LOPA-73181 format. One record per atom (N, C-alpha, C): x negated, y negated, z negated. Coordinates in steps of 0.2 Angstrom, whole numbers, padded with zeros to 4 digits, always signed. Layout:
REM LOPA-73181
XYZ
...
***
This chain:
REM LOPA-73181
-0167+0020-0007
-0164+0014-0005
-0157+0015-0003
-0152+0012-0007
-0145+0013-0005
-0143+0011+0002
-0138+0014+0004
-0135+0013+0011
-0140+0014+0017
-0145+0018+0016
-0150+0019+0021
-0147+0023+0027
-0143+0028+0025
-0140+0031+0030
-0135+0027+0034
-0131+0023+0031
-0126+0018+0034
-0130+0014+0039
-0136+0011+0037
-0140+0006+0041
-0142+0010+0047
-0145+0016+0046
-0148+0020+0051
-0143+0021+0057
-0137+0023+0054
-0131+0024+0059
-0129+0018+0063
-0129+0013+0060
-0126+0006+0063
-0132+0004+0068
-0138+0004+0066
-0143+0002+0070
-0144+0006+0076
-0144+0013+0075
-0145+0018+0080
-0139+0018+0085
-0133+0015+0083
-0127+0015+0088
-0128+0011+0094
-0133+0006+0094
-0134+0002+0099
-0129-0004+0100
-0125-0005+0095
-0120-0010+0095
-0121-0015+0090
-0126-0015+0086
-0128-0020+0081
-0132-0026+0083
-0131-0031+0079
-0135-0037+0081
-0139-0039+0075
-0145-0041+0077
-0150-0043+0072
-0150-0050+0071
-0150-0053+0065
-0151-0060+0063
-0156-0061+0058
-0161-0065+0060
-0167-0066+0056
-0168-0074+0054
-0170-0074+0048
-0172-0081+0045
-0179-0082+0043
-0181-0087+0040
-0188-0089+0039
-0192-0084+0036
-0189-0080+0031
-0193-0075+0027
-0195-0069+0032
-0192-0068+0037
-0194-0063+0042
-0201-0064+0045
-0203-0070+0046
-0209-0072+0049
-0215-0071+0044
-0214-0070+0038
-0219-0070+0033
-0224-0064+0035
-0230-0065+0035
-0235-0060+0037
-0238-0062+0044
-0234-0066+0048
-0237-0068+0054
-0242-0074+0053
-0246-0075+0058
-0251-0081+0057
-0251-0085+0064
-0253-0091+0063
-0253-0096+0069
-0260-0095+0073
-0261-0099+0078
-0266-0098+0082
-0273-0099+0079
-0273-0102+0073
-0279-0103+0069
-0280-0098+0063
-0276-0093+0063
-0276-0088+0058
-0273-0090+0051
-0269-0096+0051
-0266-0098+0045
-0259-0095+0045
-0256-0093+0039
-0250-0090+0038
-0245-0095+0041
-0239-0093+0044
-0234-0097+0047
-0231-0100+0041
-0230-0107+0041
-0228-0111+0035
-0220-0109+0033
-0219-0108+0026
-0212-0108+0024
-0210-0115+0023
-0204-0116+0020
-0202-0123+0019
-0206-0127+0014
-0208-0124+0009
-0213-0127+0004
-0219-0130+0007
-0222-0125+0011
-0228-0127+0015
-0227-0133+0020
-0222-0133+0023
-0220-0138+0028
-0219-0145+0025
-0216-0144+0019
-0215-0151+0015
-0222-0154+0014
-0227-0150+0011
-0233-0152+0010
-0237-0155+0016
-0236-0151+0021
-0240-0154+0027
-0237-0160+0030
-0230-0160+0031
-0227-0166+0033
-0228-0172+0029
-0228-0171+0022
-0230-0176+0018
-0237-0179+0019
-0241-0175+0020
-0248-0177+0021
-0249-0181+0028
-0245-0179+0033
-0245-0182+0039
-0242-0189+0038
-0237-0190+0034
-0234-0197+0034
-0237-0201+0028
-0239-0198+0023
-0241-0202+0017
-0248-0201+0014
-0251-0197+0018
-0258-0196+0016
-0259-0193+0009
-0263-0196+0005
-0265-0193-0002
-0260-0195-0007
-0255-0199-0005
-0251-0201-0011
-0248-0195-0014
-0246-0196-0021
-0243-0190-0025
-0236-0189-0022
-0235-0182-0021
-0229-0180-0018
-0223-0181-0023
-0217-0183-0020
-0211-0183-0025
-0207-0178-0023
-0200-0179-0023
-0195-0173-0022
-0193-0174-0015
-0196-0177-0010
-0193-0178-0003
-0192-0171+0000
-0186-0170+0003
-0185-0164+0006
-0188-0163+0013
-0188-0157+0015
-0190-0155+0022
-0186-0159+0027
-0179-0159+0026
-0175-0162+0031
-0177-0170+0032
-0178-0173+0026
-0179-0180+0026
-0186-0182+0029
-0191-0178+0027
-0198-0179+0030
-0198-0178+0037
-0194-0173+0040
-0194-0172+0047
-0190-0178+0050
-0185-0181+0047
-0182-0186+0050
-0187-0192+0051
-0190-0193+0045
-0195-0199+0045
-0201-0198+0050
-0203-0192+0051
-0208-0190+0056
-0206-0191+0063
-0200-0190+0064
-0197-0191+0071
-0197-0198+0072
-0195-0202+0068
-0195-0210+0069
-0202-0213+0069
-0207-0211+0065
-0213-0214+0064
-0219-0211+0068
-0219-0204+0068
-0225-0201+0071
-0222-0195+0076
-0218-0196+0081
-0216-0191+0085
-0221-0187+0089
-0226-0190+0091
-0232-0187+0094
-0235-0182+0090
-0237-0184+0084
-0240-0180+0079
-0236-0174+0077
-0229-0176+0076
-0225-0170+0074
-0224-0165+0080
-0224-0167+0086
-0224-0162+0092
-0230-0158+0091
-0236-0161+0090
-0242-0157+0090
-0242-0152+0084
-0240-0155+0078
-0239-0151+0072
-0235-0144+0073
-0229-0145+0076
-0225-0140+0078
-0228-0135+0082
-0231-0137+0087
-0235-0133+0092
-0240-0129+0089
-0244-0132+0085
-0250-0129+0081
-0248-0124+0076
-0243-0126+0072
-0241-0122+0066
-0236-0116+0067
-0232-0117+0073
-0226-0112+0074
-0227-0108+0080
-0233-0108+0083
-0235-0104+0088
-0239-0098+0085
-0237-0092+0086
-0240-0086+0083
-0246-0084+0087
-0252-0083+0084
-0258-0082+0087
-0259-0074+0088
-0265-0072+0089
-0267-0065+0091
-0269-0061+0086
-0269-0063+0079
-0271-0059+0074
-0266-0053+0074
-0268-0047+0072
-0264-0041+0072
-0258-0042+0068
-0252-0041+0070
-0246-0041+0066
-0245-0034+0063
-0242-0034+0057
-0240-0028+0054
-0235-0024+0059
-0237-0017+0058
-0233-0013+0063
-0225-0013+0062
-0223-0015+0056
-0216-0015+0055
-0212-0020+0059
-0216-0025+0062
-0213-0030+0066
-0211-0026+0073
-0215-0022+0075
-0213-0018+0081
-0207-0014+0081
-0207-0011+0075
-0201-0006+0074
-0194-0010+0074
-0194-0016+0071
-0188-0020+0071
-0186-0022+0078
-0191-0024+0082
-0189-0026+0089
-0189-0021+0094
-0190-0015+0092
-0189-0009+0096
-0182-0006+0095
-0179-0008+0090
-0172-0005+0089
-0167-0007+0094
-0162-0003+0095
-0158-0005+0101
-0152-0010+0099
-0154-0016+0098
-0150-0021+0096
-0146-0024+0102
-0140-0026+0101
-0136-0029+0107
-0139-0036+0108
-0141-0040+0103
-0145-0046+0104
-0148-0048+0097
-0152-0053+0097
-0155-0055+0091
-0154-0063+0091
-0152-0065+0085
-0151-0072+0083
-0156-0073+0078
-0159-0079+0079
-0164-0081+0073
-0163-0089+0072
-0164-0090+0065
-0164-0097+0063
-0171-0100+0064
-0176-0096+0066
-0183-0098+0066
-0185-0102+0072
-0189-0106+0072
-0192-0110+0078
-0198-0107+0081
-0202-0103+0077
-0208-0100+0079
-0207-0095+0085
-0212-0093+0088
-0211-0089+0094
-0214-0082+0092
-0212-0079+0086
-0214-0073+0084
-0213-0067+0089
-0207-0068+0093
-0205-0062+0097
-0210-0062+0103
-0213-0068+0105
-0218-0068+0110
-0224-0065+0108
-0226-0066+0102
-0232-0062+0100
-0231-0055+0099
-0225-0053+0097
-0223-0046+0096
-0223-0042+0103
-0221-0046+0108
-0221-0043+0115
-0228-0042+0118
-0233-0047+0116
-0240-0046+0117
-0243-0040+0114
-0241-0039+0108
-0245-0034+0104
-0242-0027+0104
-0236-0026+0105
-0233-0020+0105
-0230-0018+0112
-0230-0011+0113
-0226-0009+0119
-0219-0007+0116
-0214-0011+0119
-0207-0010+0117
-0203-0007+0123
-0197-0004+0121
-0192-0001+0126
-0190-0006+0131
-0189-0012+0129
-0186-0017+0133
-0190-0024+0133
-0190-0027+0138
-0193-0034+0138
-0189-0039+0133
-0192-0044+0130
-0189-0049+0126
-0188-0055+0130
-0183-0058+0129
-0182-0065+0132
-0180-0070+0127
-0184-0075+0126
-0183-0080+0122
-0178-0085+0124
-0173-0087+0120
-0168-0092+0122
-0167-0097+0117
-0168-0104+0119
-0166-0109+0114
-0159-0111+0115
-0156-0111+0110
-0149-0113+0110
-0148-0121+0111
-0153-0124+0110
-0153-0132+0111
-0156-0134+0117
-0157-0130+0122
-0160-0132+0128
-0155-0130+0134
-0155-0134+0139
-0151-0132+0145
-0154-0126+0149
-0149-0122+0152
-0152-0117+0156
-0153-0111+0152
-0151-0105+0156
-0152-0099+0152
-0152-0093+0157
-0158-0090+0158
-0158-0084+0163
-0155-0078+0160
-0151-0074+0164
-0149-0068+0161
-0153-0062+0164
-0154-0057+0160
-0157-0051+0162
-0154-0046+0158
-0150-0042+0162
-0146-0036+0158
-0151-0031+0155
-0157-0030+0157
-0161-0025+0155
-0166-0028+0149
-0165-0034+0147
-0169-0037+0142
-0165-0038+0136
-0169-0039+0130
-0166-0040+0124
-0167-0048+0122
-0161-0051+0122
-0161-0059+0121
-0163-0060+0113
-0167-0065+0112
-0169-0068+0106
-0166-0075+0106
-0161-0076+0103
-0158-0083+0103
-0160-0087+0097
-0163-0093+0098
-0166-0097+0093
-0160-0102+0092
-0157-0102+0086
-0151-0106+0085
-0153-0113+0084
-0159-0114+0081
-0161-0121+0079
-0166-0123+0084
-0167-0121+0090
-0172-0122+0095
-0178-0119+0094
-0183-0120+0098
-0189-0116+0097
-0195-0120+0099
-0201-0118+0097
-0207-0121+0098
-0208-0122+0105
-0210-0128+0107
-0210-0130+0114
-0204-0135+0116
-0199-0134+0113
-0193-0139+0114
-0196-0146+0111
-0193-0151+0114
-0194-0158+0111
-0192-0158+0104
-0196-0161+0099
-0194-0161+0092
-0187-0164+0091
-0185-0169+0095
-0178-0171+0094
-0173-0166+0095
-0175-0160+0099
-0170-0155+0100
-0171-0149+0096
-0175-0150+0091
-0176-0144+0086
-0172-0146+0079
-0168-0142+0077
-0164-0143+0071
-0168-0142+0064
-0170-0148+0061
-0173-0147+0055
-0170-0153+0050
-0168-0158+0052
-0167-0164+0048
-0159-0165+0046
-0158-0169+0041
-0151-0170+0039
-0147-0172+0045
-0150-0177+0048
-0146-0180+0054
-0144-0175+0060
-0149-0171+0061
-0148-0166+0066
-0143-0161+0064
-0143-0159+0058
-0138-0154+0056
-0131-0158+0056
-0131-0164+0054
-0125-0168+0054
-0122-0168+0061
-0126-0169+0066
-0124-0170+0073
-0121-0163+0075
-0124-0158+0073
-0121-0151+0075
-0115-0149+0072
-0113-0152+0066
-0107-0151+0063
-0101-0155+0066
-0103-0160+0070
-0098-0165+0073
-0096-0162+0080
-0099-0158+0083
-0098-0156+0090
-0097-0148+0091
-0094-0146+0096
-0094-0139+0098
-0101-0136+0099
-0102-0130+0097
-0109-0127+0097
-0108-0120+0100
-0109-0119+0107
-0108-0113+0110
-0112-0107+0107
-0118-0108+0105
-0122-0103+0102
-0119-0100+0096
-0116-0104+0092
-0113-0102+0085
-0106-0099+0087
-0103-0102+0092
-0096-0099+0093
-0097-0092+0096
-0103-0090+0100
-0104-0084+0102
-0106-0079+0096
-0110-0082+0092
-0112-0078+0086
-0106-0076+0082
-0102-0080+0080
-0096-0079+0076
-0091-0074+0080
-0091-0074+0086
-0087-0070+0090
-0090-0063+0089
-0097-0062+0090
-0101-0056+0089
-0099-0054+0082
-0099-0058+0077
-0099-0056+0070
-0092-0053+0069
-0087-0055+0072
-0080-0052+0072
-0080-0045+0075
-0084-0044+0080
-0083-0038+0084
-0089-0033+0083
-0094-0035+0080
-0100-0031+0080
-0103-0031+0073
-0106-0025+0071
-0110-0025+0064
-0117-0029+0065
-0118-0033+0060
-0124-0037+0060
-0129-0034+0054
-0135-0035+0055
-0141-0034+0050
-0144-0041+0049
-0143-0044+0044
-0147-0050+0042
-0153-0049+0038
-0158-0052+0040
-0165-0051+0036
-0169-0058+0036
-0172-0059+0030
-0176-0065+0030
-0172-0071+0028
-0165-0071+0026
-0161-0076+0025
-0156-0074+0020
-0154-0080+0016
-0148-0079+0011
-0142-0081+0014
-0142-0083+0020
-0136-0086+0024
-0133-0092+0020
-0137-0097+0019
-0134-0103+0016
-0134-0109+0021
-0134-0107+0027
-0134-0113+0032
-0127-0115+0034
-0126-0122+0033
-0119-0125+0033
-0116-0124+0040
-0121-0125+0045
-0118-0124+0052
-0115-0118+0054
-0118-0112+0051
-0115-0106+0052
-0109-0105+0048
-0108-0107+0042
-0102-0106+0038
-0096-0111+0041
-0098-0116+0044
-0093-0120+0047
-0090-0116+0053
-0093-0113+0057
-0091-0109+0062
-0087-0102+0060
-0090-0099+0055
-0087-0094+0052
-0080-0096+0049
-0079-0101+0046
-0073-0103+0043
-0068-0105+0049
-0070-0108+0054
-0066-0110+0060
-0063-0104+0063
-0068-0099+0064
-0065-0092+0067
-0060-0089+0062
-0061-0089+0056
-0057-0086+0051
-0050-0089+0051
-0050-0096+0052
-0043-0099+0052
-0039-0097+0059
-0043-0095+0064
-0039-0093+0070
-0038-0086+0071
-0042-0082+0067
-0041-0075+0067
-0041-0071+0061
-0037-0074+0056
-0036-0072+0049
-0035-0065+0048
-0031-0062+0053
-0029-0055+0052
-0033-0050+0056
-0039-0053+0059
-0043-0048+0062
-0049-0046+0058
-0049-0040+0055
-0055-0038+0051
-0061-0038+0055
-0066-0040+0051
-0073-0040+0054
-0076-0033+0052
-0082-0031+0056
-0085-0025+0055
-0090-0026+0049
-0091-0021+0046
-0096-0021+0040
-0103-0023+0042
-0106-0027+0039
-0113-0029+0040
-0117-0029+0034
-0124-0030+0035
-0128-0029+0029
-0133-0035+0029
-0135-0037+0023
-0140-0042+0022
-0146-0039+0018
-0152-0039+0021
-0158-0036+0018
-0162-0041+0015
-0162-0040+0008
-0166-0045+0004
-0168-0042-0003
-0175-0043-0005
-0177-0040-0011
-0172-0042-0017
-0170-0048-0017
-0165-0050-0023
-0160-0054-0020
-0154-0055-0024
-0149-0059-0021
-0145-0061-0027
-0143-0068-0028
-0139-0070-0034
-0132-0066-0034
-0129-0065-0040
-0123-0061-0040
-0117-0065-0037
-0117-0071-0037
-0112-0075-0034
-0112-0075-0027
-0118-0075-0024
-0119-0074-0017
-0117-0067-0014
-0119-0062-0018
-0117-0056-0017
-0109-0055-0016
-0106-0058-0021
-0098-0058-0020
-0096-0062-0014
-0099-0068-0013
-0096-0072-0008
-0097-0068-0001
-0103-0065+0000
-0104-0062+0006
-0100-0055+0007
-0099-0052+0001
-0095-0046+0001
-0088-0047+0004
-0085-0054+0002
-0079-0056+0004
-0078-0056+0012
-0084-0057+0015
-0084-0057+0022
-0087-0051+0025
-0087-0045+0021
-0089-0039+0023
-0096-0039+0025
-0100-0043+0021
-0108-0042+0022
-0110-0040+0016
-0114-0034+0016
-0116-0031+0010
-0123-0031+0009
-0125-0033+0003
-0132-0033+0001
-0136-0027+0000
-0142-0026+0003
-0146-0020+0002
-0153-0023-0001
-0154-0021-0007
-0160-0023-0010
-0166-0020-0008
-0169-0023-0003
-0175-0020+0001
-0179-0026+0005
-0185-0025+0007
-0188-0029+0011
-0188-0027+0018
-0189-0031+0023
-0189-0030+0030
-0194-0024+0031
-0200-0024+0028
-0205-0018+0028
-0202-0012+0026
-0198-0012+0020
-0195-0006+0017
-0191-0003+0023
-0186-0007+0026
-0181-0004+0030
-0185-0002+0036
-0190-0005+0039
-0194-0002+0045
-0197+0004+0043
-0199+0005+0037
-0203+0012+0036
-0198+0017+0034
-0192+0016+0031
-0188+0021+0029
-0182+0022+0033
-0180+0017+0037
-0174+0018+0041
-0175+0017+0049
-0179+0013+0051
-0180+0012+0058
-0184+0017+0061
-0181+0020+0067
-0185+0025+0070
-0187+0022+0077
-0193+0021+0078
-0195+0018+0085
-0201+0022+0088
-0199+0027+0091
-0204+0032+0094
-0207+0028+0100
-0214+0028+0101
-0217+0026+0107
-0219+0018+0106
-0217+0015+0100
-0219+0009+0099
-0227+0009+0097
-0231+0005+0100
-0238+0005+0098
-0241-0002+0100
-0246-0003+0097
-0250-0009+0099
-0255-0007+0105
-0255-0011+0110
-0259-0010+0116
-0266-0009+0114
***
């Protein structure tokens, strides 16, 4: 795997930030033993909630979520709680290796509570603290590793979890402290992105704003872990000093991450 020595050095420095997307949770299961849904699966399940057995059309996840908020908020709340809470089925060992690394902090686009399950199943060097970027209040613990959920997290009110077109639009209209902190970190710290192709418009809005204000300040080199990536996306990310590594999260855990003492209780 190319760049493995660079990745190992950056992660081992204790200065890097982890950023995870939906693909990172693949392999985890909910409390009923079902795989955590990806966007395609969520579209199917929300469609069934709203329209029953009617033939599906091209409705997007964002639009379906908006309609569910308006028409069936209680069912939507129950759905999120059931499908995005990780159960007790054994997690692959590589999850523990990722969360045992000496990150400065972790950002995630995911709403699921994967880190809660990881803390239950693995002995880690530091406790994990879940933070919803869309909820008021935030406890600080200098000894803990923060996992910041940029789009909210399971347990938040469905109106305060970012899935829909209108919710994303609202976040483009107002200052967003979590993203401002993220972009500040991106300028000063190396990042490792995994489970995402970095196509979220709210993130790029804040990256562009930061670039306008700090155009002469070079960013640290960062890495995106993905089995494949379109050539144009590679070029775009490289212009922001984000370099593609063709690998899976499991590959990196097995070949790069060193997590002595991590075990399942």
